[in-house]
C-alpha positions as CSV (number, residue, x, y, z in Angstrom):
1,M,0.1,0.1,-0.1
2,A,1.2,3.4,-0.9
3,M,0.7,5.7,2.1
4,A,-0.6,9.2,1.6
5,G,-0.3,10.3,5.1
6,E,1.3,9.2,8.5
7,S,0.0,7.5,11.5
8,S,-0.1,9.3,14.8
9,N,1.8,7.8,17.8
10,N,-1.0,8.1,20.6
11,N,-0.9,6.8,24.2
12,Y,-3.6,4.2,25.1
13,G,-3.8,4.7,28.7
14,D,-5.1,7.2,31.2
15,C,-3.4,8.3,34.5
16,D,-5.6,5.8,36.2
17,G,-3.9,3.1,34.3
18,K,-7.2,2.0,32.6
19,S,-6.6,0.6,29.1
20,H,-8.4,1.8,26.0
21,R,-9.4,0.2,22.8
22,K,-6.9,0.8,19.9
23,V,-9.3,2.6,17.5
24,G,-8.1,3.7,13.8
25,L,-9.2,6.8,12.3
26,V,-8.7,7.4,8.4
27,Y,-8.8,11.1,7.3
28,D,-7.1,12.5,4.3
29,E,-7.6,16.0,3.1
30,T,-6.7,14.8,-0.5
31,M,-10.3,13.3,-0.8
32,C,-11.5,16.7,-0.6
33,K,-10.2,17.7,-3.8
34,H,-13.1,15.4,-5.7
35,D,-15.6,17.9,-6.4
36,T,-18.0,19.2,-9.1
37,P,-16.2,20.2,-12.2
38,N,-17.2,23.9,-11.9
39,G,-17.6,24.0,-8.1
40,E,-21.2,24.1,-8.0
41,D,-23.3,22.8,-5.0
42,H,-23.8,19.0,-4.6
43,P,-24.9,16.9,-1.6
44,E,-22.0,14.8,-1.9
45,C,-19.3,17.6,-1.0
46,P,-15.8,17.8,0.2
47,D,-17.4,19.4,3.6
48,R,-18.9,16.1,4.5
49,I,-15.6,14.7,5.7
50,R,-14.1,17.9,6.9
51,V,-17.1,18.5,9.4
52,I,-16.8,15.0,10.7
53,W,-13.0,15.6,11.4
54,E,-13.4,18.8,12.7
55,K,-16.1,17.4,15.2
56,L,-14.1,14.4,16.3
57,Q,-10.9,17.0,16.8
58,L,-13.2,19.6,19.0
59,A,-14.6,16.7,21.1
60,G,-11.0,15.4,21.9
61,V,-11.8,12.2,20.3
62,S,-9.3,12.0,17.3
63,Q,-6.4,12.6,19.6
64,R,-7.2,9.3,21.4
65,C,-7.2,7.3,18.4
66,V,-4.4,6.0,16.0
67,V,-4.9,8.5,13.1
68,L,-3.9,7.1,9.5
69,G,-3.6,9.1,6.3
70,G,-5.0,7.9,3.1
71,S,-3.6,4.7,1.2
72,K,-3.9,4.2,-2.3
73,A,-5.6,1.0,-3.4
74,E,-3.8,-1.4,-5.8
75,D,-5.4,-2.3,-9.2
76,K,-5.2,-6.0,-8.4
77,H,-7.1,-5.5,-5.2
78,L,-9.8,-3.3,-7.0
79,Q,-10.1,-5.9,-9.6
80,L,-11.2,-8.5,-6.8
81,V,-14.7,-7.0,-7.4
82,H,-14.4,-4.7,-10.2
83,T,-13.6,-5.4,-14.0
84,K,-10.2,-4.4,-15.0
85,D,-11.9,-2.0,-17.8
86,H,-13.7,-0.3,-15.0
87,V,-10.5,0.1,-13.0
88,S,-8.7,1.5,-16.0
89,L,-11.3,3.9,-16.8
90,V,-11.5,5.5,-13.3
91,K,-7.6,5.7,-13.3
92,S,-7.7,7.5,-16.5
93,L,-9.8,10.5,-15.0
94,S,-6.5,12.2,-14.2
95,T,-5.8,15.9,-14.2
96,K,-4.2,15.3,-17.4
97,K,-7.5,14.4,-19.1
98,K,-9.6,17.2,-20.6
99,D,-12.6,18.3,-18.8
100,Y,-15.1,17.7,-21.7
101,R,-13.8,13.9,-21.9
102,R,-14.5,13.6,-18.1
103,N,-17.9,15.2,-18.4
104,R,-18.8,12.9,-21.1
105,I,-17.8,9.9,-19.2
106,A,-19.7,11.1,-16.2
107,S,-22.9,11.5,-18.3
108,Q,-23.1,7.8,-19.1
109,W,-23.3,6.9,-15.4
110,N,-26.2,7.5,-13.0
111,S,-25.7,10.3,-10.4
112,I,-21.8,10.8,-11.0
113,Y,-19.8,14.0,-11.4
114,L,-16.1,14.0,-12.0
115,N,-13.1,16.4,-12.1
116,G,-9.5,16.1,-12.2
117,S,-9.0,14.7,-8.6
118,S,-11.8,12.2,-8.7
119,S,-9.6,9.4,-9.7
120,E,-7.2,10.0,-7.0
121,A,-9.8,10.4,-4.2
122,A,-11.6,7.1,-5.3
123,F,-8.3,5.0,-5.1
124,L,-7.6,6.6,-1.8
125,A,-11.2,5.9,-0.6
126,A,-10.9,2.2,-1.5
127,G,-7.5,1.8,-0.4
128,S,-7.7,3.3,2.9
129,V,-10.9,1.1,3.8
130,V,-8.7,-1.9,2.8
131,E,-5.7,-0.8,5.0
132,L,-7.6,-0.2,8.1
133,A,-9.6,-3.6,7.6
134,E,-6.3,-5.2,7.3
135,K,-4.8,-3.6,10.7
136,V,-8.1,-4.7,12.5
137,A,-7.9,-8.2,11.1
138,E,-4.2,-8.5,12.0
139,G,-4.8,-7.2,15.4
140,E,-2.8,-4.1,15.1
141,L,-5.9,-2.2,15.9
142,D,-9.2,-3.2,17.7
143,C,-11.7,-1.3,15.2
144,G,-11.8,1.8,13.4
145,Y,-13.6,4.3,11.2
146,A,-12.6,5.3,7.6
147,I,-13.8,8.9,7.1
148,V,-13.5,8.5,3.3
149,R,-15.2,9.9,-0.1
150,P,-16.4,9.3,-2.7
151,P,-18.5,6.7,-1.0
152,G,-18.7,3.1,-2.4
153,H,-21.8,0.8,-1.8
154,H,-23.6,1.7,-5.1
155,A,-20.7,1.1,-7.5
156,E,-21.1,-2.1,-9.4
157,P,-18.5,-4.5,-10.9
158,D,-18.4,-2.5,-14.1
159,E,-20.2,0.6,-13.4
160,A,-20.0,3.8,-11.1
161,M,-23.4,5.0,-9.9
162,G,-25.0,7.2,-6.9
163,F,-21.9,9.0,-6.3
164,C,-19.8,6.0,-6.0
165,L,-16.8,5.3,-8.0
166,F,-15.3,2.1,-6.4
167,N,-17.0,-0.1,-3.9
168,N,-14.8,0.5,-1.0
169,V,-16.3,-2.0,1.5
170,A,-16.6,-4.8,-1.0
171,V,-12.8,-4.4,-2.1
172,A,-11.9,-4.7,1.7
173,A,-14.0,-7.7,2.2
174,S,-12.5,-9.6,-0.7
175,Y,-9.1,-8.5,-0.1
176,L,-9.4,-10.0,3.6
177,L,-11.0,-13.2,2.2
178,D,-8.8,-13.8,-1.3
179,E,-5.6,-12.0,-0.5
180,R,-4.9,-12.5,3.2
181,P,-5.9,-16.1,4.2
182,E,-3.2,-16.4,6.8
183,L,-5.2,-13.8,9.0
184,G,-8.0,-16.4,9.4
185,V,-11.0,-14.3,8.4
186,K,-13.3,-16.9,6.7
187,K,-16.5,-15.3,7.5
188,I,-17.5,-11.5,7.1
189,L,-20.7,-9.6,8.0
190,V,-21.2,-6.7,6.0
191,V,-23.7,-4.3,7.4
192,D,-25.3,-1.3,5.3
193,W,-27.2,1.1,7.1
194,D,-27.2,3.8,4.6
195,V,-30.8,4.8,3.7
196,H,-30.3,3.6,0.3
197,H,-29.9,0.0,-0.8
198,G,-26.2,-1.4,-1.2
199,N,-26.8,-2.6,-4.7
200,G,-23.4,-2.8,-5.7
201,T,-22.3,-4.6,-2.7
202,Q,-25.3,-7.2,-2.8
203,K,-24.1,-8.0,-6.6
204,M,-20.5,-8.6,-5.7
205,F,-21.4,-11.3,-3.0
206,W,-24.5,-12.6,-4.7
207,K,-23.1,-16.1,-4.7
208,D,-20.7,-16.1,-1.8
209,P,-21.6,-17.7,1.4
210,R,-18.4,-16.2,3.1
211,V,-20.1,-12.8,3.4
212,L,-23.4,-12.3,4.9
213,F,-24.8,-9.1,3.5
214,F,-27.4,-7.2,5.4
215,S,-29.0,-3.9,4.1
216,V,-31.7,-1.8,6.0
217,H,-32.9,0.9,3.4
218,R,-35.6,2.8,2.4
219,H,-37.3,0.9,-0.7
220,E,-40.9,2.0,-1.1
221,H,-41.7,-1.3,-3.1
222,G,-38.8,-0.3,-5.8
223,G,-39.8,3.6,-6.1
224,F,-36.8,4.8,-3.9
225,Y,-33.2,5.2,-5.4
226,P,-31.3,3.2,-6.5
227,A,-35.2,1.9,-7.6
228,G,-36.1,-1.6,-8.9
229,D,-36.4,-5.0,-7.2
230,D,-32.7,-5.5,-6.1
231,G,-33.4,-4.2,-2.5
232,D,-36.7,-6.4,-2.1
233,Y,-36.6,-9.0,0.7
234,N,-37.2,-11.7,-1.8
235,M,-33.4,-11.1,-3.1
236,V,-31.6,-13.7,-0.9
237,G,-28.7,-14.8,-3.0
238,E,-28.1,-17.4,-5.4
239,G,-26.3,-20.7,-5.5
240,P,-23.9,-21.2,-2.6
241,G,-24.9,-17.6,-1.6
242,E,-28.3,-18.3,-1.2
243,G,-29.8,-17.2,2.2
244,F,-26.7,-15.0,2.8
245,N,-28.2,-11.8,1.4
246,I,-30.6,-10.2,3.7
247,N,-32.6,-7.0,2.7
248,V,-35.0,-5.0,5.1
249,P,-37.1,-2.8,2.9
250,W,-38.8,0.1,4.6
251,E,-42.1,0.9,2.8
252,Q,-42.1,4.7,3.8
253,G,-40.1,7.3,5.2
254,R,-39.9,8.6,8.5
255,C,-38.3,5.6,10.1
256,G,-36.3,6.1,13.3
257,D,-34.4,4.6,16.1
258,A,-37.3,2.3,17.1
259,D,-37.8,0.8,13.5
260,Y,-34.1,0.3,13.1
261,L,-33.4,-1.2,16.5
262,A,-36.5,-3.6,16.0
263,A,-34.8,-4.7,12.7
264,W,-31.6,-5.3,14.6
265,D,-33.2,-7.2,17.4
266,H,-35.4,-9.4,15.4
267,I,-33.4,-10.1,12.2
268,L,-29.8,-9.1,12.3
269,I,-28.6,-9.9,15.7
270,P,-30.1,-13.5,15.7
271,V,-28.7,-14.2,12.2
272,A,-25.3,-12.8,13.1
273,K,-25.0,-15.1,16.2
274,E,-25.6,-18.1,13.8
275,F,-23.2,-16.8,11.2
276,N,-20.6,-15.9,13.8
277,P,-18.3,-13.5,11.6
278,D,-14.7,-13.1,12.0
279,I,-14.8,-9.4,11.5
280,V,-17.7,-7.0,10.7
281,L,-17.6,-4.3,8.0
282,L,-20.1,-1.4,8.3
283,S,-21.2,0.6,5.4
284,A,-21.9,3.5,7.5
285,G,-24.0,6.0,5.5
286,F,-25.6,8.6,7.9
287,D,-28.6,9.7,5.3
288,A,-31.1,7.9,7.3
289,A,-30.2,10.3,10.0
290,I,-32.8,13.0,11.4
291,G,-32.7,16.2,9.2
292,D,-31.0,14.4,6.1
293,P,-32.3,16.4,3.0
294,L,-32.4,13.1,1.0
295,G,-33.1,10.4,3.2
296,G,-36.5,11.6,4.9
297,C,-35.7,9.1,7.9
298,R,-35.3,9.9,11.8
299,V,-32.4,8.1,13.2
300,T,-30.5,10.0,15.9
301,P,-27.0,9.8,16.9
302,Y,-28.1,7.7,20.0
303,G,-29.8,5.2,17.7
304,Y,-26.6,4.9,15.6
305,S,-24.7,4.4,18.7
306,V,-26.9,1.6,19.9
307,M,-27.0,-0.2,16.6
308,L,-23.1,-0.1,16.6
309,K,-22.8,-1.2,20.2
310,K,-24.9,-4.2,19.3
311,L,-22.7,-4.9,16.4
312,M,-19.6,-4.9,18.8
313,E,-20.8,-8.0,20.5
314,F,-19.4,-10.1,17.5
315,A,-15.9,-10.9,16.2
316,Q,-14.3,-9.7,19.6
317,G,-15.4,-6.3,18.6
318,K,-13.5,-6.2,15.4
319,I,-15.5,-3.8,13.3
320,V,-14.6,-1.3,10.8
321,L,-16.8,1.5,9.7
322,A,-16.6,3.1,6.1
323,L,-18.5,6.3,5.5
324,E,-20.9,5.9,2.8
325,G,-23.9,8.8,2.4
326,G,-25.2,11.5,4.7
327,Y,-25.8,15.0,3.5
328,N,-26.9,17.0,6.6
329,L,-23.4,18.3,7.8
330,D,-24.7,18.6,11.1
331,S,-26.2,15.2,11.7
332,I,-23.3,13.3,10.0
333,A,-20.8,15.1,12.1
334,K,-22.9,14.4,15.5
335,S,-23.7,10.8,14.5
336,S,-20.1,10.1,13.8
337,L,-18.8,11.3,17.0
338,A,-21.5,9.1,18.7
339,C,-20.2,6.2,17.0
340,V,-16.4,6.8,17.6
341,Q,-17.3,7.2,21.3
342,V,-19.0,3.8,21.1
343,L,-15.8,2.5,19.4
344,L,-13.6,3.8,22.3
345,E,-16.1,2.3,24.8
346,D,-15.1,4.8,27.3
347,K,-18.6,6.1,28.7
348,P,-22.1,4.5,28.7
349,I,-24.4,5.4,25.8
350,Q,-26.3,8.6,26.7
351,G,-30.3,8.5,25.9
352,S,-33.4,6.2,25.7
353,S,-36.2,5.4,23.4
354,E,-39.8,5.2,24.5
355,A,-41.1,5.2,20.8
356,Y,-42.5,2.2,19.1
357,P,-41.8,1.1,15.6
358,F,-44.5,1.8,12.8
359,E,-47.0,-0.7,11.7
360,S,-45.3,-1.0,8.4
361,T,-42.0,-1.8,10.1
362,W,-43.5,-4.9,11.8
363,R,-44.9,-6.0,8.7
364,V,-41.6,-5.8,6.8
365,I,-39.7,-7.6,9.7
366,Q,-42.4,-10.4,9.8
367,A,-42.1,-10.7,5.9
368,V,-38.1,-10.8,6.2
369,R,-38.2,-13.6,9.0
370,K,-40.5,-15.7,7.0
371,K,-38.5,-15.6,3.8
372,L,-35.3,-15.9,5.6
373,S,-36.4,-18.7,8.0
374,A,-35.7,-21.4,5.7
375,Y,-31.9,-20.5,5.9
376,W,-31.7,-19.1,9.5
377,P,-33.6,-21.3,12.3
378,S,-33.4,-18.3,14.7
379,L,-36.0,-16.3,12.5
380,A,-38.4,-19.5,12.4
381,D,-40.4,-18.6,15.5
382,V,-43.6,-16.3,14.9
383,L,-43.2,-12.9,16.7
384,S,-45.7,-12.8,19.6
385,S,-48.9,-10.5,19.2
386,N,-47.9,-8.8,22.5
387,L,-44.7,-7.4,20.7
388,I,-45.9,-6.4,17.3
389,D,-48.9,-4.6,19.2
390,Q,-46.3,-2.2,20.3
391,K,-46.5,0.1,17.5
392,T,-46.8,3.7,16.3
393,P,-49.6,3.9,13.6
394,T,-48.3,4.1,10.2
395,P,-48.6,8.0,9.4
396,I,-51.9,8.8,7.7
397,I,-50.7,9.7,4.1
398,V,-51.9,13.1,3.3
399,F,-49.9,13.5,0.3
400,S,-48.9,11.0,-2.4
401,S,-47.9,12.4,-5.9
402,S,-49.9,11.4,-8.7
403,D,-46.8,10.8,-10.5
404,S,-44.9,8.9,-7.9
405,E,-45.0,6.2,-5.4
406,T,-43.1,8.3,-2.9
407,E,-45.1,9.9,0.0
408,D,-45.1,12.9,2.3
409,Y,-47.1,13.4,5.5
410,A,-49.0,16.1,7.2
411,D,-47.5,18.4,9.7
412,D,-49.7,17.7,12.6
413,I,-49.1,14.1,12.4
414,L,-47.4,13.0,15.9
415,D,-43.7,13.0,15.4
416,Q,-42.4,9.7,16.5
417,M,-39.1,11.2,17.5
418,S,-40.6,13.6,19.9
419,R,-41.1,10.7,22.3
420,L,-37.2,10.1,22.4
421,N,-35.2,11.5,25.3
422,I,-31.8,12.1,23.8
423,E,-29.1,13.9,25.8
424,N,-26.3,15.9,24.1
425,H,-27.6,15.0,20.5
426,H,-29.7,17.8,19.4
427,V,-30.5,18.5,15.7
428,D,-31.5,21.9,14.7
429,T,-35.1,22.2,13.3
430,A,-35.6,23.3,9.5
431,S,-34.5,26.6,8.7
432,T,-36.6,29.0,6.7
433,S,-34.0,31.3,5.5
434,W,-33.8,29.6,2.1
435,R,-37.5,30.1,1.7
436,R,-37.2,33.6,2.2
437,D,-34.5,33.9,-0.6
438,L,-36.5,31.7,-3.1
439,S,-39.8,33.4,-2.5
440,K,-38.5,36.3,-4.2
441,V,-37.9,34.4,-7.4
442,D,-40.3,33.5,-10.1
443,V,-40.4,30.4,-12.5
444,W,-42.7,28.9,-14.7
445,Y,-43.7,25.2,-13.8
446,A,-44.8,23.4,-16.9
447,S,-46.9,20.5,-16.3
448,F,-47.7,17.8,-18.8
449,G,-49.7,15.1,-16.8
450,S,-52.6,15.3,-14.4
451,N,-51.3,18.9,-13.2
452,M,-52.5,20.3,-16.3
453,W,-56.0,20.7,-14.9
454,K,-55.7,23.5,-12.5
455,P,-57.7,22.3,-9.6
456,R,-55.4,19.1,-9.5
457,F,-52.2,21.3,-9.5
458,L,-53.9,23.6,-6.6
459,C,-53.5,20.4,-4.5
460,Y,-49.9,20.7,-4.7
461,I,-50.0,24.4,-3.7
462,Q,-53.1,24.5,-1.3
463,G,-53.5,21.1,-0.3
464,G,-56.6,18.7,-0.8
465,Q,-57.6,16.5,-3.4
466,V,-59.8,16.2,-6.6
467,E,-62.1,13.6,-8.1
468,G,-60.2,10.2,-8.9
469,M,-57.4,10.9,-6.3
470,K,-57.2,8.4,-3.4
471,K,-55.1,10.7,-1.4
472,V,-55.0,14.2,0.0
473,C,-51.8,16.6,-0.7
474,V,-50.3,18.5,2.0
475,G,-49.6,21.5,-0.2
476,S,-46.8,24.1,-0.2
477,M,-45.7,26.2,2.8
478,D,-46.6,29.2,0.6
479,K,-50.3,28.5,-0.4
480,T,-50.5,31.5,-2.8
481,P,-52.1,30.6,-6.2
482,P,-50.1,30.8,-9.3
483,K,-49.7,34.6,-10.7
484,Q,-50.3,33.5,-14.2
485,I,-51.2,30.4,-16.3
486,M,-50.4,30.0,-20.1
487,W,-50.1,27.0,-22.4
488,E,-47.3,26.0,-24.6
489,S,-46.2,23.0,-26.7
490,F,-42.6,21.7,-26.4
491,P,-40.3,19.0,-28.5
492,H,-40.2,16.4,-26.0
493,R,-41.8,12.9,-26.2
494,L,-44.7,12.4,-23.8
495,F,-45.0,8.8,-22.4
496,F,-46.5,6.9,-19.4
497,G,-44.8,4.4,-17.3
498,R,-44.4,2.4,-13.7
499,E,-47.0,-0.2,-12.6
500,S,-49.0,1.9,-10.2
501,S,-49.0,5.0,-8.1
502,V,-50.6,5.5,-4.7
503,T,-52.7,8.2,-5.7
504,W,-54.1,6.9,-8.9
505,G,-53.8,3.2,-8.5
506,V,-52.8,0.7,-11.1
507,G,-51.6,2.4,-14.3
508,G,-48.8,4.5,-15.6
509,V,-48.0,8.3,-15.0
510,A,-46.6,10.9,-17.3
511,F,-43.1,11.3,-18.0
512,I,-41.3,13.1,-20.9
513,N,-37.8,12.3,-22.4
514,P,-35.5,14.7,-21.0
515,L,-33.8,15.2,-24.4
516,S,-35.7,17.3,-27.1
517,D,-36.6,15.9,-30.3
518,L,-38.2,18.1,-33.1
519,N,-40.4,15.4,-34.3
520,D,-42.4,15.2,-31.0
521,R,-44.8,17.9,-29.5
522,T,-46.2,17.7,-25.8
523,H,-48.8,20.0,-24.5
524,M,-48.1,21.6,-21.3
525,C,-49.7,24.0,-18.7
526,L,-47.3,26.6,-17.4
527,Y,-47.9,27.9,-13.9
528,R,-46.1,31.2,-12.8
529,I,-45.0,30.2,-9.1
530,T,-42.1,31.2,-6.9
531,L,-39.1,29.2,-6.8
532,E,-40.0,28.2,-3.0
533,Q,-43.3,26.8,-4.3
534,F,-41.4,24.8,-7.0
535,N,-39.2,23.3,-4.3
536,D,-42.2,22.3,-2.4
537,V,-43.6,20.4,-5.4
538,L,-40.2,18.8,-5.9
539,F,-40.3,17.7,-2.2
540,Q,-43.6,16.1,-2.5
541,E,-43.0,14.5,-5.9
542,N,-39.8,12.9,-4.5
543,G,-41.0,11.7,-1.2
544,L,-39.2,14.4,1.1
545,K,-40.5,16.5,3.8
546,V,-41.9,20.0,2.8
547,D,-40.3,21.4,6.0
548,S,-36.6,20.5,4.8
549,D,-34.0,22.8,6.1
550,S,-32.5,23.1,2.6
551,P,-33.8,23.4,-1.0
552,L,-33.6,20.7,-3.5
553,F,-33.1,23.2,-6.3
554,D,-31.4,26.6,-5.3
555,L,-30.3,29.8,-7.1
556,D,-27.0,28.2,-8.3
557,T,-28.8,25.1,-9.6
558,L,-31.2,27.3,-11.5
559,Q,-28.3,29.2,-13.1
560,L,-26.9,25.9,-13.9
561,V,-29.8,24.4,-15.5
562,E,-30.4,27.6,-17.4
563,K,-26.9,26.9,-18.8
564,K,-26.9,23.3,-19.4
565,G,-30.5,22.7,-20.2
566,S,-31.1,20.0,-17.5
567,T,-29.6,18.9,-14.2
568,P,-30.3,15.8,-12.1
569,L,-31.3,15.9,-8.7
570,A,-29.9,13.6,-5.8
571,S,-33.6,13.1,-4.5
572,G,-33.9,9.4,-5.5
573,G,-37.4,9.8,-6.5
574,W,-39.2,9.2,-10.0
575,Y,-38.8,12.9,-11.1
576,G,-35.2,13.4,-10.5
577,D,-34.3,15.5,-13.5
578,I,-35.1,19.3,-13.9
579,V,-35.3,20.5,-17.5
580,C,-35.3,24.2,-18.7
581,L,-37.5,24.5,-21.6
582,G,-36.5,28.3,-22.2
583,K,-37.8,31.6,-21.1
584,E,-41.0,33.5,-21.1
585,G,-41.0,37.0,-20.2
586,D,-37.3,36.6,-19.1
587,I,-38.5,33.9,-16.6
588,P,-37.1,30.5,-16.9
589,I,-39.7,27.5,-17.7
590,L,-38.7,24.5,-15.7
591,T,-40.3,21.0,-15.8
592,M,-39.6,17.9,-14.0
593,T,-39.1,14.4,-15.3
594,C,-37.2,11.0,-15.1
595,T,-33.4,11.0,-15.5
596,L,-31.9,10.2,-18.6
597,S,-30.7,6.8,-17.4
598,A,-34.2,6.1,-16.1
599,F,-35.4,7.0,-19.6
600,E,-33.2,4.3,-20.9
601,K,-34.4,1.9,-18.6
602,F,-38.1,2.7,-19.9
603,K,-37.0,2.0,-23.4
604,S,-35.4,-1.2,-22.6
605,G,-38.2,-2.4,-20.6
606,E,-36.3,-2.7,-17.2
607,I,-38.8,-0.1,-15.9
608,P,-42.3,-0.8,-17.2
609,L,-44.3,1.3,-19.6
610,R,-48.0,1.3,-18.7
611,P,-51.1,3.1,-20.0
612,P,-52.5,5.5,-17.3
613,S,-55.7,4.7,-15.2
614,E,-59.1,5.9,-16.2
615,A,-58.9,8.5,-13.4
616,Y,-55.7,9.9,-14.4
617,V,-56.7,10.2,-18.1
618,N,-59.8,12.0,-17.1
619,T,-57.9,14.4,-15.2
620,M,-55.7,15.1,-18.0
621,V,-58.4,15.4,-20.5
622,R,-60.1,18.1,-18.3
623,G,-56.9,20.0,-18.2
624,L,-56.4,19.9,-21.9
625,V,-60.1,20.7,-22.6
626,E,-60.6,23.6,-20.1
627,G,-57.3,25.1,-21.0
628,G,-58.7,25.4,-24.5
629,R,-55.9,23.3,-26.2
630,L,-58.1,20.4,-27.6
631,S,-61.4,19.0,-27.7
632,E,-62.5,16.0,-25.6
633,E,-62.0,13.7,-28.4
634,E,-58.6,15.1,-29.4
635,A,-57.4,14.9,-25.8
636,K,-58.2,11.4,-25.4
637,A,-56.6,10.6,-28.9
638,Y,-53.6,12.5,-28.0
639,I,-53.2,10.7,-24.5
640,D,-53.8,7.1,-26.2
641,N,-51.1,8.0,-28.9
642,A,-48.5,8.8,-26.2
643,A,-49.4,5.5,-24.4
644,S,-49.5,3.2,-27.2
645,K,-46.5,4.7,-29.3
646,P,-43.2,2.7,-28.5
647,L,-40.2,4.7,-27.2
């Protein structure tokens, strides 16, 4: 391993003679050089690891650990899980390459940006996790935390995606198993508590019984990033690896400490006891943390510390954490500090939980136990009714987008986390400062689906529901109606996809091709609203809280999309791409649709194309007719043509 930094020489004893665990910390400022090509804002930003490091230093924690600099991964170790072509491609992303070539490569991947330092950071991230895992396996360290970026768990054998270039944890696991057999590591437990499914790690160990992979994540029946069926509980592995892949797929957002600890106590811990790992590798994403702008869940620093403490009961406490996601800087810093304090084992965990899991949590846990009981006898017993009756009712869904499976909830629903007594782990509530700024900027929101009918669109702004909708919308924080309404047509292909939506039932919902084509024309109703209101529509469409402490689409992103024509969001929802269609009266015209990669999956059939439900069609027809665009007969023919014409 080629070192990019030096280890600290720390003393592992207090004046009272008490011995401390030897905890390794990896931090290397070089990984902060990986950034967006033009310095634009992005959730996966360099400050993510900086704030963690600063928090550990201010708390006096890093000074009591072995601090390691970054260590570059070797090609042969990366190729244990990645193809040679993929490793070579990432290596080629050096500062010697032209920006346009890197941008072209990034555009071919899902949710990836690149600059001249991306390659170096990726090699350092993977190599640092390998080195830390090696030192723990050797016994030089008891445990450790690799504060690295870019993250890794989405990266697949031949593809970067979801902010991830190399699969850091998978490389480390394969290195210990295949390159260092003399260390005696024959069984590895890989736990992924990132809010998104660890699709890449799952694929890399799909047939390998030496690795027990456990992922708990927001899934929403395949509607949450990375989308699809890979994160479903039915995906248990194949061949000799059958039964060694465990997914716990949450059906909703807002899952918190009680939900995660229930999954630990009734799935992970019993199976881990049977598996009896030699070491534990933890994909430690903190985007399920309370306040995260992408995750929409409610795990506290106390919750993370309890989950980690339970895992330290295995493999003599040999555990390695590797940072994955987490995009609220305050939350990831506090959660990381709580975890390192657990690794040091120098004081009791502060906090308590009196909340119960959601009804949907027990439903998922029971389904997972039933599916996996054939492989793990500890899951065979039926959970008692006394246990599963201890639950928080699943929140009443007061909004569910007509065009998405994702959900948001009413402000007056009892907040599960209000019943947690957490000491010294306060997370600030949502800030309204961004709303003041964005409320001063107008945009045109161009709608092409059910929102073309004004009463339906007003549900996004003022709340409520219209005929045919099965759910009620919560609306925007600013309930002022649109200032102007106009109609236009644009050269984009309209189509309908997805099996069903919560609001409209079985049937597809409307999308457009993010790329324009002069042979296509799509009617759109344009609403002049504020950029604040546009963000609230985005939040609701993508299953995020309306009272978020940061916008999905800010002024810098607006300038970017005006310049580039489109930009992807990191929301993980069905409508993850913002397209600028031009300007009207010097005001930008924006619409939201699927990403280009999702469009390709629609074309290939990986994501289904489906005609819309009757209720959805009727709402579109009313919009087109009352807007004076088409007659009722013409409107039905227009929709039928879009639904039946191949992509």
